[in-house]
C-alpha positions as CSV (number, residue, x, y, z in Angstrom):
1,M,116.1,180.0,137.8
2,T,112.8,178.6,139.1
3,T,110.8,181.3,137.3
4,A,112.8,180.7,134.1
5,A,111.9,177.0,134.3
6,A,108.2,177.9,134.9
7,W,108.1,180.2,131.9
8,T,109.8,177.6,129.7
9,C,107.3,175.0,130.9
10,L,104.4,177.2,129.8
11,A,105.9,178.5,126.6
12,L,106.9,175.2,124.9
13,P,103.4,173.8,124.2
14,L,102.3,177.3,122.9
15,A,105.3,177.4,120.6
16,A,104.4,173.9,119.3
17,T,100.8,175.0,118.6
18,I,102.0,178.1,116.7
19,A,104.6,176.2,114.8
20,I,102.3,173.4,113.6
21,A,99.5,175.8,112.7
22,A,101.8,178.2,110.9
23,G,103.6,175.4,109.1
24,G,100.4,173.9,107.7
25,T,101.0,171.4,104.9
26,R,104.7,172.5,104.7
27,I,105.5,170.2,107.6
28,S,104.6,166.5,107.5
29,R,102.1,164.8,109.7
30,R,104.9,162.9,111.4
31,T,106.9,166.1,112.0
32,A,103.8,167.7,113.7
33,A,103.5,164.7,116.0
34,Y,107.2,164.8,117.0
35,I,107.0,168.6,117.6
36,S,104.0,168.2,119.9
37,T,105.5,165.3,121.8
38,A,109.0,166.8,122.2
39,T,107.7,170.2,123.4
40,T,105.4,168.5,125.9
41,F,108.2,166.4,127.3
42,G,110.3,169.6,127.3
43,S,107.7,171.2,129.5
44,F,107.9,168.2,131.9
45,A,111.7,168.6,132.0
46,A,111.3,172.3,132.9
47,A,108.8,171.3,135.6
48,V,111.3,168.8,137.0
49,I,114.0,171.5,137.1
50,A,111.7,173.9,139.0
51,F,110.8,171.1,141.4
52,V,114.5,170.2,142.1
53,I,115.4,173.9,142.6
54,M,112.5,174.3,145.1
55,L,113.6,171.3,147.1
56,G,116.7,173.2,148.1
57,E,114.8,176.3,149.3
58,D,113.2,177.1,152.6
59,P,109.7,175.5,152.6
60,H,108.0,178.8,153.5
61,Q,109.9,180.7,150.8
62,R,109.3,178.5,147.8
63,A,106.6,180.7,146.2
64,H,107.9,182.8,143.4
65,A,105.6,185.3,141.6
66,T,106.8,187.0,138.4
67,T,105.0,189.5,136.2
68,S,106.2,189.8,132.6
69,W,104.1,192.9,131.9
70,T,101.1,194.7,133.3
71,W,98.5,194.9,130.5
72,L,95.7,196.7,132.4
73,S,96.1,199.5,134.9
74,A,93.2,201.6,136.0
75,G,93.4,203.4,139.3
76,P,94.0,200.8,142.0
77,Y,93.3,197.9,139.6
78,R,96.3,196.3,138.0
79,F,96.3,193.1,136.0
80,G,99.3,191.5,134.4
81,L,100.7,188.3,133.0
82,T,101.8,186.8,136.3
83,L,103.1,183.3,137.0
84,L,103.1,181.8,140.5
85,T,105.5,179.0,141.0
86,D,104.8,177.3,144.4
87,Q,104.4,173.8,145.7
88,L,100.9,173.4,144.3
89,S,101.6,174.8,140.9
90,V,104.8,172.7,140.5
91,M,102.9,169.6,141.4
92,M,100.3,170.3,138.8
93,M,103.0,171.2,136.2
94,L,104.6,167.8,136.7
95,I,101.3,165.9,136.4
96,V,100.0,167.9,133.4
97,A,103.2,167.8,131.4
98,G,104.4,164.4,132.4
99,V,101.2,162.4,131.9
100,G,100.3,164.7,129.0
101,G,103.6,163.9,127.3
102,L,102.9,160.2,127.5
103,I,99.4,160.6,126.0
104,V,100.7,162.8,123.2
105,A,103.5,160.3,122.5
106,Y,100.9,157.5,122.5
107,S,99.0,159.4,119.9
108,I,101.8,159.1,117.4
109,G,100.8,155.5,116.8
110,Y,97.1,155.8,117.5
111,M,96.5,158.6,115.1
112,D,98.8,157.3,112.3
113,G,97.0,157.6,109.0
114,E,94.6,160.3,110.0
115,D,94.1,162.9,107.3
116,E,93.9,165.7,109.9
117,E,96.9,164.6,112.0
118,R,98.5,168.0,112.0
119,R,95.3,169.7,113.3
120,Y,95.0,167.0,116.0
121,F,98.5,167.6,117.4
122,A,98.1,171.4,117.2
123,Y,95.0,171.0,119.3
124,M,96.7,168.7,121.8
125,S,99.5,171.2,122.3
126,L,97.0,174.0,122.8
127,F,95.2,171.8,125.4
128,V,98.4,171.2,127.4
129,F,99.3,174.9,127.2
130,S,95.8,176.0,128.4
131,M,96.0,173.7,131.4
132,L,99.5,174.8,132.3
133,L,98.3,178.4,132.1
134,L,95.4,177.6,134.4
135,V,97.6,176.0,137.1
136,Q,100.6,178.4,136.8
137,T,98.9,181.7,136.8
138,G,99.3,184.0,139.8
139,N,95.9,185.7,139.6
140,L,92.3,184.7,139.1
141,L,91.9,186.7,135.9
142,L,94.5,184.7,134.0
143,L,93.1,181.6,135.7
144,L,89.8,182.4,134.1
145,A,91.5,182.8,130.7
146,G,93.1,179.4,131.1
147,W,89.8,178.1,132.3
148,G,88.1,179.2,129.1
149,M,90.9,178.0,126.9
150,V,90.7,174.5,128.4
151,G,87.0,174.5,127.5
152,L,87.8,175.6,124.0
153,S,90.5,173.0,123.6
154,S,88.1,170.3,124.7
155,Y,85.5,171.5,122.3
156,L,87.9,171.3,119.4
157,L,89.2,167.8,120.3
158,I,85.9,166.2,121.3
159,G,84.5,167.3,117.9
160,F,87.7,166.4,116.1
161,H,85.9,163.9,113.8
162,Q,83.8,166.7,112.2
163,E,82.1,164.3,109.8
164,R,80.2,162.6,112.7
165,P,77.1,164.5,113.9
166,S,77.4,162.7,117.3
167,A,80.9,164.2,117.8
168,I,79.7,167.7,116.9
169,A,76.8,167.4,119.3
170,A,79.0,166.1,122.1
171,A,81.5,169.0,121.6
172,K,78.7,171.6,121.7
173,K,77.2,170.0,124.8
174,A,80.6,170.1,126.6
175,F,81.2,173.7,125.6
176,V,77.7,174.9,126.6
177,M,77.7,173.2,130.0
178,N,81.2,174.4,130.8
179,A,80.3,177.9,129.6
180,F,77.7,177.9,132.4
181,G,80.4,177.1,134.9
182,D,82.6,179.8,133.3
183,A,79.9,182.3,133.9
184,T,79.5,181.5,137.6
185,L,83.3,181.7,138.0
186,A,83.4,185.1,136.3
187,L,80.6,186.4,138.5
188,A,82.6,185.3,141.6
189,L,85.6,187.3,140.2
190,F,83.4,190.4,139.9
191,L,82.4,190.2,143.5
192,L,86.1,189.7,144.5
193,I,87.1,192.8,142.6
194,Q,84.3,194.8,144.2
195,H,85.2,193.7,147.7
196,T,89.0,193.3,147.6
197,G,90.1,195.5,144.6
198,S,92.3,192.8,143.3
199,L,92.4,189.3,141.8
200,D,95.9,188.4,142.9
201,F,95.8,185.3,145.1
202,A,97.6,186.8,148.1
203,T,95.5,190.0,148.2
204,V,92.2,188.2,147.6
205,F,92.9,185.6,150.4
206,Q,93.8,188.4,152.9
207,A,91.0,190.8,152.1
208,S,88.1,188.6,151.1
209,P,85.0,188.7,153.3
210,Q,84.7,186.1,156.0
211,G,81.2,184.7,156.4
212,G,78.0,186.3,155.3
213,A,76.1,186.4,152.0
214,V,79.0,187.8,149.9
215,A,81.4,185.1,151.0
216,N,78.8,182.4,150.2
217,L,78.1,183.9,146.8
218,I,81.8,184.0,146.0
219,A,82.3,180.4,147.0
220,L,79.2,179.4,145.1
221,G,80.5,181.0,141.9
222,L,83.8,179.2,142.3
223,L,82.0,175.9,143.0
224,G,79.9,176.3,139.9
225,G,83.0,176.5,137.8
226,A,84.6,173.6,139.5
227,L,81.5,171.4,139.2
228,A,81.2,172.0,135.4
229,K,84.9,171.4,134.7
230,S,85.1,168.3,136.9
231,A,81.8,166.9,135.7
232,Q,80.1,166.7,139.1
233,I,76.4,166.7,139.9
234,P,74.5,168.6,138.5
235,L,76.8,169.7,135.6
236,H,78.1,166.3,134.7
237,T,76.2,165.1,131.7
238,W,78.7,166.3,129.1
239,L,81.5,164.0,130.2
240,P,80.2,160.6,128.9
241,D,79.3,162.1,125.6
242,A,82.9,163.5,125.4
243,M,84.0,159.9,124.5
244,E,83.2,160.8,120.9
245,G,86.7,162.2,120.7
246,P,89.7,160.1,119.8
247,T,90.8,157.8,122.7
248,P,94.0,159.8,123.6
249,V,91.8,162.9,123.9
250,S,89.6,161.1,126.4
251,A,92.7,160.1,128.4
252,L,94.0,163.7,128.3
253,I,90.7,165.1,129.5
254,H,90.2,162.6,132.2
255,A,93.7,162.1,133.5
256,A,95.9,165.1,133.1
257,T,93.8,168.2,132.2
258,M,90.2,169.3,132.2
259,V,88.4,167.3,134.9
260,T,91.2,167.8,137.4
261,A,90.8,171.6,137.1
262,G,87.9,171.8,139.5
263,V,89.8,170.0,142.2
264,Y,92.8,172.3,141.7
265,L,90.5,175.3,141.9
266,I,89.1,174.2,145.3
267,V,92.5,173.6,146.7
268,R,94.0,176.8,145.3
269,T,91.2,178.9,146.6
270,H,90.6,176.9,149.8
271,V,90.7,180.1,151.9
272,L,87.6,181.4,150.1
273,F,85.8,178.1,150.7
274,E,86.8,178.1,154.3
275,N,85.2,181.5,154.6
276,A,81.9,179.9,153.5
277,W,81.8,176.6,155.3
278,F,78.3,175.7,154.1
279,V,79.3,175.9,150.5
280,Q,82.5,173.9,151.3
281,D,80.4,171.1,152.8
282,T,78.0,171.3,149.9
283,A,80.9,170.7,147.5
284,A,82.0,167.6,149.5
285,A,78.4,166.3,149.6
286,L,78.0,166.8,145.8
287,G,81.3,164.8,145.4
288,A,79.9,162.0,147.5
289,A,76.7,161.9,145.6
290,T,78.5,161.9,142.3
291,L,80.8,159.1,143.2
292,L,77.8,156.9,144.1
293,M,75.6,157.9,141.1
294,A,78.5,157.4,138.6
295,G,79.4,154.1,140.1
296,L,75.8,152.8,139.7
297,I,75.5,154.0,136.1
298,A,78.9,152.4,135.2
299,L,77.4,149.0,136.2
300,V,75.2,148.9,133.1
301,Q,77.3,150.7,130.4
302,V,78.3,148.6,127.4
303,D,80.7,151.1,125.7
304,I,84.2,150.5,127.1
305,K,85.2,154.2,127.1
306,R,81.9,155.2,128.8
307,V,82.5,152.7,131.6
308,I,85.9,154.4,132.2
309,A,84.3,157.8,131.9
310,Y,81.8,157.2,134.6
311,S,84.7,155.8,136.7
312,T,86.4,159.2,136.3
313,M,83.3,161.0,137.5
314,S,83.3,158.7,140.5
315,Q,87.0,159.2,141.3
316,I,86.8,163.0,140.9
317,G,84.0,162.7,143.4
318,Y,86.5,161.2,145.9
319,M,88.8,164.1,145.2
320,F,86.0,166.6,145.8
321,V,85.3,164.9,149.1
322,G,89.0,165.2,150.1
323,A,89.5,168.7,148.8
324,A,86.2,170.2,150.0
325,G,86.4,168.1,153.2
326,G,89.6,169.8,154.3
327,A,92.1,167.0,153.4
328,Y,93.7,169.1,150.7
329,P,97.0,167.0,150.3
330,N,94.9,163.8,150.2
331,G,92.7,165.1,147.4
332,M,95.8,166.2,145.4
333,F,97.5,162.9,146.1
334,H,94.5,161.0,144.6
335,L,94.5,163.5,141.7
336,M,98.1,162.4,141.0
337,T,97.7,158.7,141.3
338,H,94.4,158.8,139.4
339,A,96.2,160.5,136.5
340,F,98.5,157.5,136.3
341,F,96.0,154.7,136.3
342,K,93.2,156.5,134.5
343,A,95.5,157.4,131.6
344,L,96.6,153.7,131.7
345,L,93.0,152.4,131.5
346,F,92.0,154.7,128.6
347,L,95.2,154.1,126.6
348,A,95.0,150.3,127.2
349,A,91.4,150.4,126.1
350,G,92.6,152.4,123.1
351,V,95.0,149.6,122.2
352,A,92.0,147.2,122.1
353,I,89.8,149.6,120.1
354,H,92.7,150.2,117.7
355,A,93.1,146.4,117.2
356,L,89.4,146.0,116.6
357,T,89.3,148.9,114.1
358,G,87.1,151.2,116.3
359,E,84.9,148.7,118.1
360,Q,83.9,149.9,121.6
361,D,81.0,147.7,122.5
362,I,82.3,145.3,125.3
363,R,79.8,142.7,124.2
364,K,81.7,142.4,120.9
365,M,85.2,142.6,122.4
366,R,85.2,139.3,124.3
367,G,88.2,137.1,124.5
368,L,90.9,139.6,123.9
369,G,93.1,138.3,126.7
370,R,94.4,135.4,124.7
371,T,95.5,137.4,121.7
372,M,96.5,140.6,123.6
373,P,98.3,139.4,126.8
374,Y,100.4,142.6,127.3
375,T,97.3,144.8,127.0
376,R,95.4,142.4,129.4
377,L,98.2,142.7,131.9
378,V,98.5,146.5,131.9
379,F,94.7,146.8,132.0
380,L,94.7,144.5,135.0
381,V,97.2,146.8,136.7
382,G,95.1,149.8,136.1
383,S,92.0,148.0,137.3
384,L,93.6,147.0,140.6
385,A,94.9,150.5,141.1
386,L,91.4,151.9,140.4
387,V,89.8,149.6,142.9
388,G,92.5,150.4,145.5
389,I,94.0,147.1,146.1
390,P,97.5,147.2,147.7
391,P,100.2,147.7,146.7
392,F,98.8,149.6,143.7
393,A,98.6,153.4,143.7
394,G,94.9,153.9,144.3
395,F,95.1,152.1,147.6
396,F,97.4,154.8,149.2
397,S,95.5,157.8,147.9
398,K,91.9,156.9,148.0
399,D,92.0,155.3,151.4
400,S,93.8,158.4,152.8
401,I,90.7,160.5,151.8
402,L,88.4,158.1,153.5
403,A,90.5,158.1,156.7
404,A,90.6,161.9,156.8
405,M,86.8,162.0,156.7
406,L,86.7,160.1,160.0
407,D,88.3,163.2,161.5
408,R,85.3,165.3,160.5
409,G,82.6,164.1,162.9
410,T,79.1,163.1,161.9
411,F,79.3,164.7,158.4
412,G,82.6,163.0,157.8
413,Y,81.1,159.7,158.8
414,I,78.5,160.1,156.1
415,L,81.1,160.9,153.5
416,F,83.1,158.0,154.7
417,A,80.2,155.6,154.3
418,C,79.5,156.9,150.8
419,G,83.1,156.4,149.9
420,L,83.0,152.8,151.1
421,I,79.9,152.0,149.0
422,G,81.6,153.6,146.1
423,T,84.6,151.3,146.6
424,L,82.3,148.3,146.4
425,L,80.7,149.6,143.2
426,T,84.2,150.3,141.8
427,G,85.2,146.7,142.3
428,I,82.1,145.4,140.5
429,Y,82.0,147.7,137.4
430,T,85.8,147.7,136.9
431,F,86.1,143.9,136.9
432,R,82.9,143.5,135.0
433,L,84.7,145.4,132.3
434,F,87.9,143.4,132.7
435,F,86.3,139.9,132.8
436,I,84.0,140.6,129.8
437,V,86.8,142.0,127.6
438,F,90.0,140.3,128.6
439,R,89.2,136.9,130.2
440,H,90.0,133.9,128.1
441,D,86.8,133.1,126.3
442,G,87.0,130.0,124.2
443,D,83.9,130.8,122.2
444,A,85.0,134.4,121.3
445,Q,87.3,134.9,118.3
446,P,87.7,138.6,117.8
447,H,89.0,139.7,114.4
448,L,92.1,141.9,115.1
449,H,93.6,144.5,112.8
450,G,97.3,144.2,112.1
451,N,99.6,144.0,115.1
452,A,97.3,143.3,118.0
453,E,99.3,145.2,120.7
454,G,99.7,148.3,118.5
455,P,102.7,150.4,117.4
456,R,105.7,150.9,119.6
457,S,104.6,154.4,120.7
458,M,101.4,152.8,122.2
459,V,103.2,149.9,123.8
460,W,105.9,151.7,125.7
461,T,103.7,154.6,127.0
462,V,101.1,152.2,128.6
463,G,104.1,150.3,130.0
464,V,105.4,153.5,131.8
465,L,101.9,154.3,133.1
466,A,101.6,150.7,134.4
467,V,104.8,151.1,136.3
468,L,103.6,154.4,137.7
469,S,100.3,152.9,138.7
470,V,102.2,150.3,140.7
471,V,104.8,152.5,142.4
472,G,103.2,156.0,142.3
473,G,101.3,155.5,145.5
474,W,104.4,154.8,147.6
475,I,105.3,158.5,147.6
476,Q,103.1,158.8,150.6
477,F,101.9,156.1,153.1
478,A,100.2,157.8,156.0
479,P,100.9,157.9,158.9
480,L,104.4,156.3,158.3
481,W,105.7,158.9,155.8
482,T,103.9,162.0,154.4
483,P,106.2,164.0,152.2
484,L,103.4,165.2,149.9
485,T,101.5,166.6,152.9
486,T,104.6,168.3,154.1
487,W,105.3,169.6,150.6
488,L,101.8,171.2,150.2
489,A,101.4,172.4,153.8
490,P,102.7,175.9,153.2
491,V,100.0,176.6,150.5
492,A,97.2,174.2,151.6
493,Q,97.3,173.3,155.3
494,P,94.7,170.6,155.9
495,F,92.2,170.8,158.7
496,A,91.1,167.2,158.4
497,E,93.9,164.8,159.3
498,A,93.5,161.1,160.2
499,S,95.1,159.4,163.1
500,S,96.9,156.0,162.9
501,W,93.8,154.0,163.9
502,E,91.6,155.9,161.5
503,E,94.0,155.1,158.7
504,G,93.9,151.4,159.6
505,I,90.1,151.3,159.8
506,A,89.7,153.1,156.5
507,S,92.2,150.9,154.7
508,A,90.8,147.6,156.0
509,A,87.3,148.5,155.2
510,A,88.1,149.9,151.7
511,V,90.3,146.9,150.7
512,A,87.7,144.4,152.0
513,L,84.9,146.1,150.0
514,G,87.0,146.4,146.9
515,L,87.9,142.7,147.0
516,A,84.2,141.9,147.6
517,G,83.3,143.9,144.5
518,I,85.9,141.9,142.5
519,F,84.5,138.6,143.8
520,V,80.9,139.6,142.9
521,A,82.0,140.5,139.4
522,H,83.9,137.1,139.1
523,A,80.8,135.2,140.4
524,I,78.6,136.9,137.8
525,Y,80.8,137.2,134.7
526,V,83.2,134.2,135.1
527,T,81.8,131.4,137.1
528,G,78.1,132.3,136.6
529,R,77.2,131.5,140.2
530,L,75.3,134.8,140.5
531,R,72.7,135.8,138.0
532,V,72.8,139.3,136.6
533,P,69.6,141.0,137.4
534,R,67.9,143.0,134.7
535,P,69.3,146.5,134.8
536,W,67.1,149.1,136.3
537,T,65.7,151.5,133.7
538,V,66.8,154.4,135.8
539,L,70.4,153.3,135.5
540,E,70.2,152.7,131.8
541,R,68.7,156.2,131.4
542,K,71.4,157.7,133.7
543,F,69.0,158.8,136.3
544,Y,67.1,160.8,133.6
545,W,69.5,163.8,133.9
546,D,69.5,164.4,130.1
547,E,65.7,164.1,129.9
548,A,65.4,166.6,132.8
549,Y,67.6,169.1,131.1
550,D,65.8,168.6,127.9
551,A,62.4,169.3,129.6
552,L,63.6,172.2,131.7
553,F,65.8,174.1,129.4
554,Y,66.1,172.8,125.8
555,R,62.4,172.4,125.0
556,P,61.2,175.7,126.6
557,A,64.1,177.5,124.8
558,D,63.2,175.9,121.5
559,L,59.5,176.8,121.9
560,V,60.3,180.4,122.8
561,A,62.7,180.6,119.8
562,R,60.1,179.2,117.4
563,A,57.4,181.6,118.8
564,L,59.7,184.6,118.4
565,G,60.5,183.5,114.9
566,R,56.9,183.1,113.9
567,Y,55.3,186.1,115.7
568,V,58.2,188.6,115.9
569,E,60.9,187.9,113.4
570,Q,58.8,187.0,110.4
571,P,56.1,189.7,110.6
572,I,58.1,192.5,112.1
573,V,61.7,192.1,111.2
574,A,61.5,190.2,108.0
575,G,58.2,191.9,107.1
576,S,59.5,195.4,107.6
577,I,62.5,194.6,105.5
578,E,60.2,193.5,102.7
579,E,58.1,196.6,103.0
580,I,61.2,198.8,102.8
581,G,62.3,197.0,99.8
582,E,58.9,197.4,98.1
583,G,58.9,201.1,99.0
584,V,62.3,201.6,97.4
585,R,61.3,199.7,94.4
586,F,58.0,201.8,94.0
587,G,60.0,205.0,94.4
588,A,62.5,203.9,91.8
589,V,59.8,203.1,89.3
590,E,58.0,206.4,89.8
591,V,61.3,208.4,89.5
592,S,62.2,206.4,86.4
593,R,59.0,207.8,84.6
594,A,60.8,211.2,84.5
595,Q,63.5,209.7,82.4
596,N,61.5,210.1,79.1
597,G,64.2,211.8,76.9
598,L,62.3,215.1,76.5
599,V,64.6,218.1,77.0
600,R,61.8,220.4,78.3
601,V,61.1,218.0,81.2
602,Y,64.8,218.0,82.2
603,V,64.9,221.9,82.0
604,L,61.9,222.1,84.1
605,A,63.4,219.7,86.7
606,V,66.7,221.8,86.8
607,A,64.7,225.0,87.1
608,S,62.6,223.6,89.9
609,G,65.8,222.5,91.8
610,V,67.4,226.0,91.4
611,A,64.2,227.6,92.6
612,V,64.1,225.4,95.7
613,L,67.7,226.1,96.5
614,A,67.1,229.9,96.1
615,L,64.1,229.7,98.4
616,V,66.1,227.9,101.1
617,F,69.0,230.4,100.7
618,L,66.7,233.4,101.1
619,T,64.8,232.0,104.1
620,T,67.9,231.1,106.0
621,R,69.5,234.6,105.7
């Protein structure tokens, strides 16, 4: 029954993609939207069924692997379409399908009137299917297939508005940068096949090398894939540009699918990272660096979606700290709560953007709180959850990561300090955004389009996410109750666990700094008691990452391509083709001279041919 529910969960979004694509113009745009929404929620229902069934099973016998067919068998190597239904995969199924369903339902109102609505919903269903394949697969080869399909889906949706060059450029940037991560992941799989003879999780975890160069190379390959998908330093520059896609796409990428894949990969393959402790610590350090850098950049952004995008990079950094720092359930807990409040923030921002007919500059969105009280309220809920103010969801999950780092010794203390600074920055940039856009500004009179709060599909979905952002964190409140840690323990047993006093210290410090950040933002953007310093150029230029990549990779590649075109392609390739053409033309002209209409010339030619054939025949006997 569990495996049947898992297969149903995976198959429904794929069926929707095929149905919408095959139906074409024969189905209406509304019908395509309802098919995509219904099948995504159907996947969520199947995930709930699998979860309920697993609750009644023995905790150490909840893993169910089923292979529908073996599509490659060569000697000892066998690869098949295998699904693994265990505690980690079911948790991800619930998040992907549940939050994804809300986002797809929201799209019914947001995308209403788009000419390419059918194409949009086909892509959205493909995206959900790709992510479900990634998290449900029972071997690393199919995981790589889902990994690539997630990248393809993001490329299609980021560049959905094909008439905008900026959208096409952003889609290509995301695809290329993720392709680099895909390549490192594939190389790690080659090493695993060489040294273990398999890519099934159980076999790989038992037979993989422990320590040494090979173990480090495998972990580095996996880490490269995780960094690219989750937009962590140094493979992060694609994520802000991905805001060129429709707002629900941004929510799906940031909350339920793509950027969470890297965290899932680290937790799923934690055995391989534990075999290479240096790489594991490097992953945690890169997460800490990313959460600080993204928080600083978010302070100066003026595009509402880019502020939230940098917030995602920062929060994924916390998840990397937790997952790579050995607090696997804590990292996954924050992944879950983050899906709630980050989807809420994006979709609430989408309500404002929809009302302002596409305006995203926060300097032109002032004063929306008076005319959009519901959106203001739900955005406030998401903001408080993001900062980690109790009793909102982010408080329970983010603080648990910080507390666990206190159990890691000196390195953990450094990660803990970085996380606290990140909390202060989160309070400032989040409420800078809230105060600028939603506070009652008597001088601002925004011109709103139609119903300010949007269609019903947009209203009820953000309402559900707001409720989840309030109550979602109460599923676990360490050290009083830890059902999520107990649930994940058989597949991801943590080695960094906080004591009661560490939980208390982390929570007190994080809440205090979060509130301090809110007060600083209030003093700057509401009362004016603090003056805003001129933004540092380094923050406005995003620490010059794009310029560095341009100088190190794009320009040299462009120069090499131009040189090869000028000195190789034109004179040798194109030139030789021209010479061949001229030779054929010359030969044709010369041969055509024999076509003069004189019978004696034709007889002579035939006789000459017969003589040559006779000579060849006689010499070969």
